[in-house]
C-alpha positions as a Markdown table, in Angstrom:
| # | Residue | x | y | z |
|---|---|---|---|---|
| 1 | Unk | -48.5 | -121.8 | -100.4 |
| 2 | Unk | -46.2 | -118.9 | -99.5 |
| 3 | Unk | -43.8 | -119.6 | -96.6 |
| 4 | Unk | -41.6 | -117.1 | -95.0 |
| 5 | Unk | -39.3 | -118.1 | -92.2 |
| 6 | Unk | -37.2 | -115.6 | -90.2 |
| 7 | Unk | -34.1 | -116.4 | -88.2 |
| 8 | Unk | -31.2 | -114.6 | -86.7 |
| 9 | Unk | -32.9 | -112.7 | -83.8 |
| 10 | Unk | -31.5 | -112.7 | -80.3 |
| 11 | Unk | -30.2 | -110.6 | -77.5 |
| 12 | Unk | -27.4 | -108.1 | -78.2 |
| 13 | Unk | -25.9 | -105.2 | -76.3 |
| 14 | Unk | -26.2 | -101.6 | -77.4 |
| 15 | Unk | -23.9 | -100.9 | -80.3 |
| 16 | Unk | -23.9 | -104.5 | -81.4 |
| 17 | Unk | -24.9 | -106.1 | -84.6 |
| 18 | Unk | -27.3 | -108.8 | -85.8 |
| 19 | Unk | -28.1 | -110.2 | -89.2 |
| 20 | Unk | -31.6 | -111.4 | -89.8 |
| 21 | Unk | -32.4 | -113.9 | -92.6 |
| 22 | Unk | -35.8 | -114.7 | -94.3 |
| 23 | Unk | -36.0 | -117.8 | -96.4 |
| 24 | Unk | -38.9 | -118.2 | -98.7 |
| 25 | Unk | -40.8 | -121.0 | -100.3 |
| 26 | Unk | -43.8 | -121.2 | -102.6 |
| 27 | Unk | -43.0 | -118.0 | -104.5 |
| 28 | Unk | -40.9 | -116.9 | -107.5 |
| 29 | Unk | -38.7 | -114.8 | -105.3 |
| 30 | Unk | -37.2 | -112.6 | -107.9 |
| 31 | Unk | -40.7 | -111.3 | -108.8 |
| 32 | Unk | -41.7 | -110.2 | -105.3 |
| 33 | Unk | -41.1 | -107.0 | -103.3 |
| 34 | Unk | -39.7 | -107.9 | -99.9 |
| 35 | Unk | -39.4 | -106.1 | -96.7 |
| 36 | Unk | -38.8 | -106.2 | -93.0 |
| 37 | Unk | -41.2 | -104.8 | -90.5 |
| 38 | Unk | -41.0 | -104.6 | -86.7 |
| 39 | Unk | -43.5 | -104.3 | -83.8 |
| 40 | Unk | -42.5 | -103.3 | -80.3 |
| 41 | Unk | -44.8 | -104.0 | -77.4 |
| 42 | Unk | -47.7 | -101.5 | -77.3 |
| 43 | Unk | -46.7 | -100.0 | -80.7 |
| 44 | Unk | -48.0 | -100.4 | -84.3 |
| 45 | Unk | -46.1 | -102.5 | -86.8 |
| 46 | Unk | -43.7 | -100.3 | -88.7 |
| 47 | Unk | -41.7 | -100.6 | -91.9 |
| 48 | Unk | -38.0 | -101.1 | -91.3 |
| 49 | Unk | -36.6 | -101.6 | -94.8 |
| 50 | Unk | -37.8 | -102.8 | -98.2 |
| 51 | Unk | -36.4 | -104.0 | -101.5 |
| 52 | Unk | -38.2 | -104.2 | -104.7 |
| 53 | Unk | -38.0 | -107.0 | -107.2 |
| 54 | Unk | -35.5 | -104.9 | -109.2 |
| 55 | Unk | -33.4 | -104.1 | -106.2 |
| 56 | Unk | -34.5 | -100.6 | -105.1 |
| 57 | Unk | -34.2 | -100.2 | -101.4 |
| 58 | Unk | -35.8 | -97.9 | -98.9 |
| 59 | Unk | -35.5 | -97.5 | -95.1 |
| 60 | Unk | -37.4 | -96.2 | -92.2 |
| 61 | Unk | -36.0 | -92.9 | -90.9 |
| 62 | Unk | -35.0 | -94.4 | -87.5 |
| 63 | Unk | -32.7 | -97.1 | -89.1 |
| 64 | Unk | -31.2 | -95.2 | -92.1 |
| 65 | Unk | -27.4 | -95.5 | -92.0 |
| 66 | Unk | -27.5 | -98.4 | -89.5 |
| 67 | Unk | -29.5 | -101.2 | -91.3 |
| 68 | Unk | -29.0 | -102.7 | -94.7 |
| 69 | Unk | -31.4 | -104.9 | -96.6 |
| 70 | Unk | -30.3 | -107.2 | -99.3 |
| 71 | Unk | -31.7 | -110.1 | -101.4 |
| 72 | Unk | -30.3 | -113.2 | -102.9 |
| 73 | Unk | -32.3 | -114.5 | -105.8 |
| 74 | Unk | -30.3 | -117.7 | -106.0 |
| 75 | Unk | -31.2 | -118.6 | -102.4 |
| 76 | Unk | -34.7 | -117.0 | -102.5 |
| 77 | Unk | -33.8 | -115.1 | -99.3 |
| 78 | Unk | -33.8 | -111.6 | -98.0 |
| 79 | Unk | -31.5 | -110.3 | -95.2 |
| 80 | Unk | -31.4 | -107.4 | -92.8 |
| 81 | Unk | -28.0 | -106.4 | -91.5 |
| 82 | Unk | -28.4 | -104.4 | -88.3 |
| 83 | Unk | -25.6 | -102.4 | -87.0 |
| 84 | Unk | -25.2 | -99.9 | -84.2 |
| 85 | Unk | -28.2 | -101.4 | -82.5 |
| 86 | Unk | -30.1 | -99.3 | -79.8 |
| 87 | Unk | -32.6 | -100.4 | -77.1 |
| 88 | Unk | -35.3 | -98.7 | -79.2 |
| 89 | Unk | -34.7 | -101.3 | -81.9 |
| 90 | Unk | -36.1 | -104.0 | -79.6 |
| 91 | Unk | -39.1 | -105.6 | -81.3 |
| 92 | Unk | -40.4 | -108.6 | -83.1 |
| 93 | Unk | -39.1 | -108.4 | -86.7 |
| 94 | Unk | -41.3 | -109.8 | -89.5 |
| 95 | Unk | -40.4 | -110.7 | -93.0 |
| 96 | Unk | -42.9 | -109.5 | -95.6 |
| 97 | Unk | -43.5 | -110.4 | -99.3 |
| 98 | Unk | -45.8 | -108.5 | -101.6 |
| 99 | Unk | -46.9 | -109.0 | -105.2 |
| 100 | Unk | -49.8 | -107.4 | -106.9 |
| 101 | Unk | -51.1 | -106.2 | -103.5 |
| 102 | Unk | -51.1 | -109.7 | -102.0 |
| 103 | Unk | -49.3 | -109.8 | -98.7 |
| 104 | Unk | -47.6 | -112.6 | -96.9 |
| 105 | Unk | -45.9 | -112.6 | -93.5 |
| 106 | Unk | -43.4 | -114.7 | -91.5 |
| 107 | Unk | -43.9 | -115.7 | -87.9 |
| 108 | Unk | -41.4 | -113.1 | -86.7 |
| 109 | Unk | -38.1 | -113.2 | -84.8 |
| 110 | Unk | -37.4 | -111.4 | -81.5 |
| 111 | Unk | -34.6 | -108.9 | -81.3 |
| 112 | Unk | -33.7 | -107.5 | -77.9 |
| 113 | Unk | -31.1 | -104.8 | -77.4 |
| 114 | Unk | -29.9 | -104.3 | -73.8 |
| 115 | Unk | -28.6 | -101.0 | -72.6 |
C-alpha cells in the first residue's frame, strides 16, 4: 500500500520561507516520478513542481525561481523548498507519486501566507 505523508506546512509572512517534506512508504521510491500540487479554495488543483525518477525537474510558471523540488532516494522522501512566499501561494499542498500512470496522493498540508 502506497503511503505519502506531507509535513512542514504552516503560517508564514509574505517574503518568508517554508520547506515541505513528503515521506513515502510502500513504493520503490527511486522508480517513481514525484510531484507537489496545490489547491486553493475555489480553485482547481495545480501542479507546483515535479521531479522524475532520474532527477529532471519542472515547475509551474507562478513558482519558477522561488520554489525548488528535490528528492532523497536514501530517505525515500521528496521536498519542496519555498522561498519568497506570496499570499497567492496560500493553499493545501499535496504530495504526488506516479508510476506507469498509477497515481497516489498524500493527505495534504496547509500553507498560509499572510500579507
